[in-house]
C-alpha positions as CSV (number, residue, x, y, z in Angstrom):
1,M,0.1,0.1,0.0
2,V,2.7,2.4,0.7
3,M,4.3,2.3,-2.9
4,T,0.9,2.3,-4.3
5,E,0.5,5.6,-2.9
6,L,3.4,7.1,-3.0
7,A,3.9,6.5,-6.6
8,G,0.0,7.5,-7.2
9,D,1.6,10.8,-5.7
10,L,4.5,10.9,-8.0
11,R,2.1,10.4,-11.0
12,D,-0.3,12.6,-9.9
13,E,2.4,15.3,-9.7
14,G,3.6,14.5,-13.2
15,D,0.5,14.9,-14.7
16,E,-0.2,18.1,-13.2
17,L,3.0,19.6,-14.4
18,Y,2.4,18.1,-17.8
19,A,-0.8,19.8,-18.0
20,L,1.1,23.2,-17.2
21,L,3.8,22.4,-20.0
22,A,1.4,21.8,-22.5
23,T,0.5,25.3,-22.7
24,L,4.0,26.9,-23.4
25,S,4.5,28.0,-26.5
26,E,8.0,26.9,-28.7
27,E,9.6,30.3,-27.1
28,D,8.3,29.7,-23.7
29,W,10.5,26.4,-24.0
30,Q,13.7,28.6,-24.5
31,R,13.0,31.2,-21.6
32,P,15.2,31.1,-18.7
33,T,13.7,30.3,-15.6
34,P,14.9,31.9,-12.1
35,F,16.5,28.7,-11.1
36,K,20.0,29.2,-12.7
37,D,18.8,30.3,-15.6
38,W,17.7,26.8,-16.7
39,T,15.0,26.4,-19.6
40,P,11.9,24.3,-19.3
41,N,13.2,22.5,-22.1
42,Y,16.3,22.0,-19.8
43,V,14.2,21.1,-16.6
44,I,12.6,18.5,-18.5
45,E,15.3,17.1,-19.9
46,H,17.1,16.7,-16.3
47,L,13.7,15.2,-15.0
48,F,13.8,12.7,-17.9
49,M,17.1,11.8,-17.2
50,G,16.2,11.0,-13.6
51,D,13.3,9.1,-14.2
52,W,15.5,6.8,-16.9
53,M,18.4,6.6,-14.5
54,N,15.8,5.1,-12.0
55,T,14.4,2.6,-14.3
56,I,17.4,1.7,-15.7
57,S,18.9,0.9,-11.8
58,L,15.4,-1.2,-11.2
59,N,15.5,-3.1,-14.0
60,D,19.0,-3.5,-14.9
61,P,21.3,-2.8,-12.0
62,D,24.6,-3.9,-14.1
63,R,23.8,-1.6,-16.8
64,F,23.0,1.1,-14.1
65,V,26.8,0.8,-12.7
66,E,27.9,0.9,-16.3
67,I,26.4,4.1,-17.3
68,S,27.0,5.5,-14.3
69,A,30.5,5.1,-14.7
70,R,30.5,6.2,-18.2
71,R,28.5,9.8,-17.1
72,A,31.2,10.3,-14.0
73,A,34.3,9.7,-17.0
74,A,32.5,12.6,-19.1
75,R,31.9,14.9,-16.4
76,E,35.6,14.4,-15.2
77,A,36.8,15.3,-18.8
78,G,34.8,18.4,-18.5
79,Q,31.9,17.5,-21.0
80,I,28.8,19.3,-20.0
81,T,26.0,17.1,-21.0
82,M,22.5,16.0,-19.6
83,G,23.3,12.6,-20.9
84,L,20.4,12.0,-23.3
85,E,22.7,10.6,-26.0
86,I,22.7,7.5,-24.2
87,V,18.9,7.1,-23.7
88,D,17.9,4.2,-25.8
89,E,15.5,6.6,-27.8
90,D,15.6,10.1,-29.3
91,V,13.3,12.2,-27.0
92,G,13.5,15.2,-28.8
93,Q,12.7,18.5,-27.8
94,G,10.1,21.0,-26.6
95,A,6.5,19.4,-26.6
96,E,8.2,15.8,-28.0
97,L,10.4,15.9,-25.0
98,L,7.5,16.4,-22.9
99,A,5.6,13.4,-23.9
100,A,8.6,11.2,-23.6
101,W,9.3,12.2,-20.2
102,R,5.6,11.7,-19.4
103,A,5.7,8.2,-20.7
104,Q,9.0,7.3,-19.0
105,L,7.4,8.9,-15.7
106,H,4.6,6.6,-16.0
107,R,6.8,3.6,-16.4
108,L,8.9,4.2,-13.5
109,C,5.6,4.9,-11.6
110,D,4.3,1.2,-12.6
111,I,7.6,-0.2,-11.2
112,F,7.5,1.7,-7.9
113,A,4.0,0.7,-7.2
114,A,4.8,-2.8,-7.5
115,S,8.0,-2.7,-5.5
116,D,8.5,-3.7,-1.8
117,A,9.1,-0.3,-0.4
118,K,12.5,-1.4,1.4
119,R,13.9,-3.0,-1.7
120,R,17.5,-1.8,-2.0
121,M,18.6,-0.4,-5.6
122,K,21.7,1.1,-7.0
123,W,22.4,4.8,-7.3
124,V,25.0,7.6,-7.7
125,G,26.4,7.2,-4.4
126,P,25.3,4.6,-1.7
127,D,22.3,2.4,-2.6
128,M,18.9,3.3,-1.7
129,S,15.5,2.0,-0.7
130,V,12.9,2.1,-3.2
131,R,10.9,4.3,-0.8
132,S,13.7,6.7,-0.9
133,A,14.1,6.8,-4.5
134,A,10.6,7.0,-5.1
135,T,10.2,9.9,-2.5
136,A,13.5,11.7,-4.2
137,R,11.8,11.6,-7.8
138,L,8.5,13.4,-6.4
139,M,10.5,15.9,-4.3
140,E,12.5,16.7,-7.8
141,T,9.5,16.9,-10.1
142,W,7.9,19.1,-7.6
143,A,11.1,21.4,-6.9
144,H,11.8,21.8,-10.4
145,G,8.1,22.0,-11.6
146,Q,8.1,25.3,-9.3
147,D,10.9,26.7,-11.6
148,I,8.1,26.6,-14.5
149,Y,5.5,27.9,-12.3
150,D,7.7,31.0,-11.4
151,L,8.6,31.6,-15.1
152,L,5.2,31.9,-16.0
153,R,4.4,33.8,-13.0
154,Q,1.4,31.4,-12.3
155,T,0.1,30.5,-8.8
156,R,0.8,26.6,-8.1
157,P,-2.0,24.7,-6.4
158,A,-1.1,22.8,-3.2
159,H,-1.9,19.0,-2.5
160,D,-1.1,17.2,0.8
161,R,1.0,14.9,-1.4
162,I,3.7,17.2,-0.6
163,R,4.2,15.5,2.7
164,N,6.5,13.1,1.3
165,I,8.9,16.3,0.8
166,A,8.0,17.8,4.2
167,A,9.3,14.4,5.9
168,L,12.3,14.5,3.6
169,G,12.8,17.9,5.0
170,V,12.8,16.9,8.3
171,N,14.8,13.8,7.8
172,T,17.3,15.6,6.2
173,Y,18.1,17.7,9.1
174,G,21.6,16.2,10.1
175,W,22.5,15.9,6.6
176,S,22.1,19.5,5.9
177,F,24.6,20.2,8.9
178,Q,27.1,17.4,7.7
179,N,27.1,18.2,4.2
180,S,28.2,21.9,4.7
181,G,30.9,20.8,7.2
182,L,29.3,21.9,10.4
183,E,28.4,19.9,13.7
184,T,24.4,18.8,13.9
185,P,23.1,21.0,16.8
186,Q,20.8,18.7,19.0
187,P,18.1,18.2,19.8
188,I,16.5,18.6,16.2
189,P,13.7,21.3,16.1
190,H,10.0,20.6,16.6
191,V,8.4,20.4,13.4
192,R,4.7,21.9,13.2
193,L,3.2,22.5,9.6
194,T,-0.2,23.4,8.5
195,A,-1.0,21.0,5.2
196,P,-3.0,22.6,2.2
197,S,-5.8,20.6,3.3
198,G,-6.0,22.3,6.8
199,D,-4.2,19.2,8.8
200,V,-1.5,19.5,10.9
201,W,1.8,17.9,10.7
202,T,4.2,17.2,13.4
203,W,7.3,15.6,13.7
204,N,10.0,15.3,16.6
205,E,9.4,15.9,20.7
206,P,7.2,18.9,21.1
207,D,9.2,22.2,21.9
208,E,8.0,25.7,21.9
209,N,11.7,27.2,22.3
210,N,12.8,25.2,19.5
211,L,10.2,25.1,16.6
212,V,9.7,25.5,13.0
213,E,5.7,26.4,12.3
214,G,3.9,27.4,9.3
215,P,2.7,26.4,6.1
216,A,4.0,22.8,4.6
217,V,4.0,24.4,1.4
218,D,6.6,26.8,2.6
219,F,8.9,24.7,4.5
220,C,8.8,22.7,1.5
221,H,10.2,25.5,-0.6
222,V,12.7,26.1,1.9
223,V,14.1,22.6,2.3
224,T,14.3,22.4,-1.5
225,Q,15.9,25.6,-1.6
226,G,13.3,27.5,-3.9
227,R,12.9,30.2,-1.7
228,H,14.8,32.0,1.1
229,I,13.6,31.5,4.8
230,D,12.9,35.5,4.7
231,E,10.3,35.3,2.2
232,V,8.0,32.6,3.6
233,G,5.8,32.5,6.3
234,L,7.4,30.3,8.5
235,T,7.7,30.9,12.4
236,V,11.5,29.7,13.0
237,V,12.2,29.8,17.1
238,G,15.8,28.8,18.8
239,E,18.9,28.5,17.7
240,N,19.1,25.2,16.3
241,A,15.9,25.8,14.0
242,R,17.6,29.1,12.8
243,Q,20.8,27.6,12.0
244,W,19.0,24.7,10.1
245,M,16.8,26.8,8.2
246,A,19.6,28.9,6.8
247,I,21.2,26.0,5.1
248,A,18.5,23.2,5.2
249,Q,18.9,21.2,1.8
250,C,17.0,17.9,1.3
251,F,18.4,17.0,-1.8
252,A,22.1,15.2,-2.8
253,G,25.1,16.9,-4.0
254,D,27.4,19.6,-2.7
255,A,25.9,21.8,-0.2
256,K,24.2,24.8,-2.0
257,T,23.8,28.5,-0.9
258,P,20.0,29.1,-0.7
259,P,18.5,31.8,-3.1
260,A,18.7,35.1,-1.8
261,V,15.4,37.0,-1.2
262,G,13.4,37.8,-4.4
263,E,15.9,35.6,-6.3
264,R,13.4,32.8,-7.3
265,G,10.2,34.1,-5.6
266,W,7.8,36.2,-6.9
């Protein structure tokens, strides 16, 4: 049941983003978003490759290892490439790429839904569980989807499926500090968030002096580094909570500096 629901959340997130992208003109596909000037075309190439690599890992782990080694070697040689040249099909650009991405995402969701949540799978770095992989795909789809909404200056509908992203944000408290070369302060803050539905989600021991509280959407924006903490409606109490929200990062990779106020928000 866990993976059926999580895969369904990922599929729904993708379908909603697909509906938005289907409205883009040819010119829109090449406009720079507020995120590193990535165009919508580049965003969807990135999402496609992530979904494709997850599918390869689940279906053919040995091939995944070989492909990962080739991509790492290319990066070390200074080649700037998304990696689409190794994909089994020509995914095209713009609307053609969009259709290919949606089909790939649906294939991956079918695999996730039929998998054991605890099954281990290979990834870049340590192996991870299928549940973690599906949560990461949902986070990536939601976070990069926000880039498109920001480009188009459109208000995004909010759904309770972002609870998966909020939980990931809480669970990466220690990672955020370790990745920045900092000692992890204890105890971890209490997190109390209001869901889009109005439900209240809580994590960790109650502590009014060590607290992050507010809209779940705002928390997800901060931990995915889509917004600066000073431009969202979160209440942050206590030194541990303040330090965390200044560097929170729920995604893998080197430590990143959160965007400045107004850099991505509007």
